[in-house]
C-alpha positions in Angstrom: 67.2 -3.1 -59.1 64.7 -3.7 -56.6 62.3 -4.6 -59.4 65.2 -6.9 -60.2 65.6 -9.0 -57.2 62.6 -11.5 -57.6 64.4 -12.7 -60.8 67.8 -13.4 -58.9 66.0 -15.5 -56.1 64.3 -17.4 -58.8 67.5 -18.0 -60.4 68.7 -19.0 -57.3 66.2 -21.6 -56.2 65.7 -23.3 -59.6 69.6 -23.5 -60.1 71.2 -25.2 -57.0 74.6 -23.8 -56.2 74.5 -21.1 -58.8 76.9 -18.4 -58.3 75.5 -15.1 -59.2 77.4 -11.7 -59.8 75.9 -8.3 -60.1 76.9 -5.4 -61.8 75.6 -2.2 -60.0 75.8 1.3 -60.3 78.2 2.2 -57.5 75.5 4.6 -55.8 73.5 1.6 -55.5 75.5 -1.3 -54.7 73.8 -1.7 -51.1 70.9 -3.0 -52.5 72.6 -5.9 -54.0 74.6 -6.7 -51.4 71.7 -7.3 -49.2 70.3 -9.9 -51.6 70.9 -13.1 -50.1 71.7 -15.0 -53.0 74.3 -12.6 -54.8 77.8 -14.0 -54.3 79.5 -10.9 -55.9 78.8 -7.2 -56.4 80.7 -5.8 -59.2 80.6 -1.9 -58.8 80.2 0.3 -61.9 80.4 4.2 -62.2 79.1 5.2 -65.6 77.1 8.4 -63.8 80.7 9.6 -62.4 83.0 8.4 -65.2 81.0 10.3 -68.3 81.8 13.5 -67.1 85.3 13.0 -66.5 86.3 10.6 -69.5 89.6 12.8 -70.1 91.0 11.9 -66.8 93.8 9.3 -66.8 92.3 8.0 -63.3 88.9 7.4 -65.0 90.5 5.7 -67.8 92.4 3.4 -65.5 89.1 2.6 -63.7 87.1 1.7 -66.7 90.1 -0.3 -67.9 90.4 -2.3 -64.6 86.4 -2.5 -64.6 86.7 -4.3 -67.7 89.6 -6.6 -66.7 87.2 -7.7 -63.7 84.7 -8.8 -65.9 86.6 -10.5 -69.0 88.5 -12.3 -66.1 85.5 -14.7 -65.1 83.4 -16.8 -67.8 79.8 -16.8 -67.3 77.1 -19.5 -68.4 74.9 -16.2 -68.6 75.1 -12.7 -69.0 71.7 -11.4 -68.7 71.1 -7.3 -69.2 67.9 -6.6 -67.7 68.0 -3.0 -67.8 67.6 -2.9 -71.4 69.4 0.3 -72.3 72.5 1.2 -74.6 74.7 1.7 -71.8 73.8 -1.5 -70.1 73.9 -3.5 -73.4 77.7 -2.3 -73.9 78.7 -3.2 -70.4 77.5 -6.8 -70.7 79.2 -6.9 -73.9 82.5 -6.4 -71.5 81.3 -9.6 -69.8 82.6 -13.2 -70.9 79.9 -15.5 -71.6 76.7 -15.5 -73.8 74.6 -12.4 -73.6 70.9 -12.2 -73.1 68.6 -9.3 -73.1 64.9 -8.6 -74.6 64.3 -8.4 -78.3 64.0 -5.2 -80.2 60.2 -4.9 -80.0 60.5 -5.6 -76.1 63.8 -3.9 -75.0 63.6 -0.3 -73.8 66.1 1.1 -76.2 65.8 -0.8 -79.3 69.8 -0.5 -80.3 70.7 -2.2 -77.2 69.0 -5.5 -78.7 72.3 -5.5 -81.5 74.5 -6.3 -78.6 73.1 -9.5 -77.3 73.8 -12.9 -78.5 70.2 -14.4 -77.7 67.1 -12.1 -77.4 63.7 -13.1 -76.0 60.5 -11.7 -76.5 58.5 -10.2 -73.3 55.7 -8.4 -73.1 55.7 -4.6 -72.7 52.3 -4.2 -70.6 53.9 -6.4 -67.5 54.9 -5.3 -64.2 58.8 -4.5 -64.5 59.2 -7.2 -61.8 57.6 -9.8 -64.0 59.7 -8.7 -67.0 62.5 -9.0 -65.4 61.6 -12.6 -64.3 60.5 -14.0 -67.7 63.9 -12.6 -69.4 65.8 -14.2 -66.6 63.9 -17.5 -66.7 64.0 -17.3 -70.7 67.9 -16.9 -70.8 68.8 -19.5 -68.0 66.3 -21.8 -69.5 64.1 -22.4 -66.0 60.5 -22.4 -65.6 58.8 -19.4 -63.9 58.2 -19.6 -60.3 55.1 -18.9 -58.5 54.8 -16.2 -55.7 57.4 -13.3 -55.1 60.4 -13.4 -52.8 62.9 -10.1 -53.4 65.6 -12.0 -51.1 66.6 -8.8 -49.3 67.8 -8.7 -45.5 68.4 -5.5 -43.8 70.5 -5.1 -40.4 68.7 -4.3 -37.4 71.4 -2.4 -36.1 71.4 0.1 -38.8 69.6 3.7 -38.9 69.6 6.6 -36.7 70.1 5.7 -33.3 68.3 8.9 -31.5 64.6 8.0 -33.4 61.5 6.8 -31.3 61.0 3.3 -31.2 57.7 3.4 -33.2 58.0 6.0 -36.6 56.7 6.4 -39.8 59.0 7.6 -42.8 57.8 9.8 -45.6 59.9 10.1 -49.1 59.3 13.0 -50.6 62.5 13.2 -52.7 62.6 11.9 -56.3 64.8 12.7 -59.0 62.1 13.7 -61.4 60.2 16.9 -60.6 56.9 15.4 -62.3 56.8 12.8 -60.0 56.7 15.2 -57.0 53.8 15.4 -54.6 52.8 19.0 -53.9 54.1 20.3 -50.4 50.9 21.7 -49.4 49.7 18.1 -49.3 53.1 16.8 -47.4 51.8 19.2 -44.5 48.4 18.4 -44.3 49.5 14.8 -43.9 52.1 15.5 -41.5 49.6 17.8 -39.5 47.3 14.7 -39.9 49.7 12.1 -38.6 51.1 13.8 -36.0 47.6 14.4 -34.4 47.4 10.7 -34.7 50.7 10.5 -32.4 53.0 9.3 -35.0 56.6 10.6 -35.1 57.5 11.0 -38.8 60.9 10.8 -40.4 61.8 12.7 -43.5 65.5 11.5 -45.1 66.9 13.4 -47.8 70.1 12.7 -49.9 71.0 16.2 -51.2 71.3 19.8 -50.5 67.8 20.2 -52.4 66.0 17.5 -51.0 67.6 18.4 -47.1 65.9 21.9 -48.1 62.4 20.3 -48.7 62.6 18.0 -45.5 63.3 21.0 -43.1 60.4 23.1 -44.6 58.1 20.4 -44.2 59.0 19.6 -40.4 59.2 23.0 -39.6 55.3 23.4 -38.4 55.3 20.4 -36.4 57.4 19.0 -33.8 56.6 15.3 -34.3 58.6 15.6 -37.8 62.0 14.6 -37.6 65.1 15.4 -40.2 67.6 12.8 -39.4 71.3 13.3 -40.6 72.2 12.2 -44.3 72.0 7.9 -44.3 74.0 5.8 -46.2 72.2 3.4 -48.5 72.2 0.6 -46.0 71.1 2.7 -43.0 68.4 3.8 -45.1 67.1 0.4 -45.7 67.4 -0.3 -42.0 65.5 2.8 -41.0 63.0 1.8 -43.8 62.7 -2.0 -42.4 61.7 -0.9 -39.2 59.3 1.7 -39.8 55.5 1.3 -39.0 54.5 2.8 -42.4 56.2 4.3 -45.4 54.6 6.9 -47.5 56.4 8.3 -50.6 56.7 9.0 -54.1 57.5 6.9 -57.1 61.2 6.2 -56.2 63.6 3.6 -55.5 63.3 3.9 -51.9 59.6 3.5 -51.6 60.1 0.4 -53.6 62.7 -0.9 -51.5 60.6 -0.3 -48.3 57.8 -2.2 -50.1 60.2 -5.3 -50.7 61.5 -5.2 -47.3 57.8 -5.8 -46.1 57.0 -2.6 -44.6 53.6 -1.3 -44.9 53.9 1.0 -47.8 51.7 3.9 -50.0 53.3 4.9 -52.8 51.9 8.2 -54.7 52.1 8.1 -58.6 51.4 11.5 -60.2 53.2 11.1 -63.7 53.9 7.2 -63.9 51.6 4.3 -64.6 51.5 2.3 -61.1 50.4 -1.0 -63.2 54.0 -1.0 -64.6 56.0 -0.2 -61.6 53.8 -0.3 -58.6 54.9 -1.4 -55.2 51.7 -3.2 -54.5 53.2 -5.8 -56.7 55.8 -6.5 -54.1 53.3 -7.2 -50.9 50.0 -7.3 -49.7 51.1 -4.6 -47.5 51.5 -1.9 -50.3 49.2 0.1 -52.0 49.5 2.3 -55.0 47.6 5.8 -55.1 47.3 7.7 -58.1 48.6 7.6 -61.7 49.2 9.7 -64.8 47.9 13.1 -64.3 45.9 11.7 -61.3 47.5 13.4 -58.3 46.4 11.2 -54.9 44.6 13.4 -52.0 45.2 13.5 -48.3 42.5 11.7 -47.7 43.2 9.2 -50.3 46.9 8.6 -48.2 45.2 8.7 -44.8 42.6 6.0 -45.8 45.2 3.7 -47.3 47.9 4.0 -44.2 44.9 3.6 -41.7 44.0 0.1 -44.0 47.7 -1.2 -43.7 48.6 -0.3 -40.3 44.9 -2.3 -39.1 46.1 -5.1 -41.0 49.6 -5.2 -40.5 50.3 -4.2 -36.6 54.1 -4.3 -36.3 56.4 -4.8 -33.0 
């Protein structure tokens, strides 16, 4: 979703007065609502529905969702996710449906459900793939520069935190993306010696347990209560520094302009790195190349020197 935000900005700038609706998995709708050019966010609950398709309440929700999409005639319906499930959702909308062609899309079967397909080089960063697809679908020129168009409220976040703090994002949905806990402990100790307060957010019981293990050795480390997505955005936007593994919240932090260091262990930063978002962001590591504590401290120190925050 964060990688699609610049394409939304491009569309809004190229087509004055454009009305842009965004279909978003319900748990992440808060990010779409942060974009200044999105008029309406339409939540979809595929993750929740697929585990209870036999329930009447779920069937009623699906029917209501389909009616909502069909009620509005669109000039263009663009599926940037490129999966079979997202292509099927796009088929529920009224209007010409656009997506990447079979050679470009993530799941080739998805291309069968589009009215128009567009070639997009696979080797490009995800942000640029989305921007090219959107430009081709709307017949608009590619824009120069990147603007994520995101806004966060300064009132959001945990009120008990220090005025100045850093955030460590240790959680990800894929175990192969995790950075070793021993390295997190060394990093926390080094940051505490430098006088930095450290916040360790979490989203589920497993992540909370990890955050509490990491915070247990140092009084400078804080484990806040569970935060909503908008509250987390506010937390990230006001941080002095964010360090995290390759996960959505790290990309959100970079898109919000916060100095950000992303740790890649099992994925290629050339295709989805945070450095593409901002001059205040750095990617470390890669497939089979685990960043060290010294790598992180050097990158973090460079960013904080370059971009002091008030």
